[in-house]
N, C-alpha and C positions, 0 to 999 in steps of 0.2 A: 381487621378483616378485609381481606383487598376488595378493593371496588370496581368491578367491573363491568360494560355494558351488554346487558342478555346476548344472548346469541341470535344473530338476524339470518345467517347466512346458511348453506348445507349443514346438516349433522348427518356423519356416518357413524353407523352402527355395525362394530364387526359380531359374529355370533349372533346376529339378529334372530336368528330362527331359534332359539334356545329359549326357556324359560324367563329368564329375566332380560334376554333381549326382546320377547316378545314385548312385554310390558314396557320396557322402553321405549320402542318404538312407537307403542300405541300413547303413551304419555308426551312424547314429542308430538306427534300429529295431532293430538288434542290441543296443542299449543299453536298451532299453526304452522310447525316446523317442517322444512322441505327434509326429507329424511331419506338416505341411501341404506339400504341392508345388505348386509356385507355375509356370506356365510359359504359352508362348502356345496350347499343344495336348498333348492328351497323344500320349504315344508310348511303341514296345515296351520302352523302359528301365524303365519304373515298372509293367509288367505284372505280375501277381501279389502288387503288396506290400501290405502292409495301412497306408493312409496316409488321409489327407482331400485330395480334389484340389481345386483354386481355379484356373480359367482367368484368367490377368491380362496386363495390357499395361502396360509401364513407361511408355510414352505417355498413358496412360489413369489421371490421378492417383487417379478415383471407385475402379477398380477396384484399385489397388495397397494403397488403406485398408481395402477391405473384406478384400483378400485377407491383413495384417498385424494384422487385429483379433485381440485374444485371444492373441497370440504374446509367448511371454517372450524368445527367442532371435531374432532374422532372420539367416541366411545369404544375403548377396545375392552370388550368382552369375551372374544373366544378364546377358548383354553379347553384343556381334556383333563375331567377328573379321574382320578385312579387310586384304588383302593387294594391293587394287587401288583404292584410294581410298575416298571418302565421296560419289560422284556423287549420292545421294539425300537424303545428309544422316542417313542413319539409324545410321550410327556413331555421330556425334557425341550425335545425340539420345538413344541408347540409353544410350550409355558415360558421359554426362554429365549431362546432362539429366534421365534415368533412376535415378541415384546419389540426385541432391537431392531427387527424389520419393520413391524408399525411405526415405530418411534424416529429410523431414519426416513420412512417416505413422510411422516408427518413432519419432519422439520427442512427437509429439501421441499417439501411441497408448500411449506407456507402456511401449514394448519397453527389456526390463534391459540387453540389449546387441544390438548387430548387427555382424555379422563381414562386411565388405567383402573380396572376391576380388579384387584388381587383377592385376598382372602385371609380371614380369620388364621386361617393356618400356617400363614405367612410367618406369624408369631408362635414362638416355641412354648407352645403352652405349659409343657412340662415343667418349666422353667422361671414361668413368670411371677411368681412368688404368691399366688392365691389372689391378684387380681390384674387385670389387663388392661393399657393404653397405648398410643401410639409409639410410645418410648419404650416397651417392653423389646426383649432380646428376640431379634427372628430367627428363622428354622434355619439354621445351616450347621447341625451338627450330623454328620454322618449316618448316627443311628436312626435319623427320623425319616419317615415316610418318603418316598420320591416325590410325591405332589407338594408336601408340603416345603421340602428344599426347593421345588420349582418354582414356587410363587414368591418365597422370598428371593430367589437370585434375579427372578424376572423382574422384582422393581430394583434390585440391584443395575440391570441392565439400563431399566428407565432412565433411574439416577445419574449413570453414566451418559447418556443423553441430554437430559437438563442441564448437564454441566456444561455441553456443547451450543447451549443455546435454545432447546426444545421447552417448551412452555406447559408441564404437564403436574398432574395431580394424583396420587391413586387412592383408591377406596376400597376399604377392607370390611366386608359383611361377613356376619355369622352364618347361620344355617338357614337358606330361604326356604319359605313357603307359602302358598298363594296361588291366586289363580293365573289362566294361561299355562297351564303345565300340560300342553297337549303331547311331551313325547310319551311316558310322564318321566320326570325324575325319579330318584332314589325317593324323596319324600313322598313325591306325587303318587309311586308305588303304595307304599306304607299306605296311606289314606283311602285308595282304592281298595286294598287287601282287608284294611278294617272297615269299610264300607258295605264288604260282601261278606262279612261275617268270617272269614279265613286267618283270622289273626288272633291268635289265641296266646300269644307270650309276646315281650318286648323284652328289650336288653335293659338291664339294670342299669342305670347309670340318665346322663340329661346333656343339655346341651345351650344353647342361648339362641335365640328362635325369631327372625327377623320377616316381616311381611314385604314378598317381592315390590311391593309398590313404593313402600318406602325407600328401599333402595335404589329404585328408579327414579324417584323423587329427588334423593340424596345424591346421583349420579348428576342430574340436570345440575342442581345446585352447587355442585362442585365445578362445576364448568363455568357458573356464572361468581361465584364468591370464592373458592378455593385459592389457596396460596400455593404458586407454582413449585413444587420439590416437596410439599406435604403430605401424607397420608390420614385419611379418617376412617376410623374406626366406626363400621355401620352394625347395630345392636339391637335387640329389642327385649325381648322375656327370656327369662332363665327357666325353661321347665323343665322335669323328667320327660322320659319317651313316657312314663306310665300317665304322668298330668296331659299329656299331649294327645294320647290316645284318646284319654277320658272327655277331653274338651270337644274333639273332632267328636266323636260317638254321639255327644249330647247334641251338638251340631247339626248333624246329619240325621238326629232321631232311629236310629238304626237299633238300640237298647243293646248293643254290645260294645264291651270293653274289655281287654285282654284281661285275664284273672292272673297270670302268672309273669314274672319277673326272670330272664335269665340273666346269670351272673357269666357273662362270656370270659374264658380264661385265655392267655398267650402264655408262652416261656415264662417260671417264674412266678406264675399265678397273678398275672398281672391284667387288668380289664385293658379292653380296648381304647389306645390313646384317646380317640376322637370323643368318646365319651368320661373322661377323668376329670374334665376341667369343670370345678365347682366354685370357681370365684368369680366377681363381677366382670363385665366389660363396661369400665370406664369410658365416659365417651364426650368428654373435656372440649374434644377437637370439634365434634359433632356439631353443636353449636354456631360454629360458624357457617354452616351450609346448611342448616334447617334445625328450628328448635321445636317442629313440633313432635308432640308424644308419641312414642312408635305404637301402631294399631295393634289389634289383636287379631289381625287376620280374619277379623268376621268369626271369632271363633268366640264364645264365652266360657268364664271359667266353670270348672264344674267340682263340687265339692265333695263324689263320689260317682262312682259308675252309674251310669243311665242304666234304670230298666224299664221293662216294657212297660208301656203305659203311662211312663212318667213326661210329667210337662216339659218343654225348652227349658233350659237354663234362663234365668232372670240377667237383664241386662246390668252391669255394674255401674 
């Protein structure tokens, strides 16, 4: 494990107004860090926080150079998530070219370390062989969704700058859930619909879910303990969508849990690729940047759907 001096200078967070960004900024401030928040525009998630604000666009290199000026550590979280392709090219220009823009500005600006937040989707989940670790194949096949390929290509761009002398590490979180989800995210909308009693069916399948606060802590650990050029999978617990809904319904005491599972079909009768991965996420490298057991996002397991009048699930 690389031994590094904890950061004492300014931390710059791109994508600071997002779900993960809002949690990371709060965690950095709680440790006494000076934080500069960088995003396209101010959002509610940053209200009331004592930080430096710098609007910038990944497609504008000059604005990124200005945003990174004086930074000790840069956390690059900004990205475009898409499940509907990339008709306007924004996914690729942000997730690939944007990474190169940040990496170049970081190297030329003397940034001590860049921590890049990629995604589990940078790995080719379909051919991983039933289990996933940092050595698994990346998403480079043309048939894969553009978002997956863009995250893998963004990592490749970053490694090219590492070879030029940039000190950088990559983290690959799985599905994020947790607090400070002001937008809200897709999963935030899922939980809100569940709470309002409007969700009567879920997609048949599951995924690995990780608490957004654990990811924020791992990003900070990667800044001080990670090895330059390496990537770190950040997983939590695998749950089916039905199990996740049951846990949330129990925690919210709504008495409502979806009764139906939808088997969504694509051509050739395949389930959506995002929900076909049933193997474990191996976290061998994560031990180097944080050994605490992943939390349950303050949700407690339910063995069955809650019914009106039932008590809260017992803590494990």
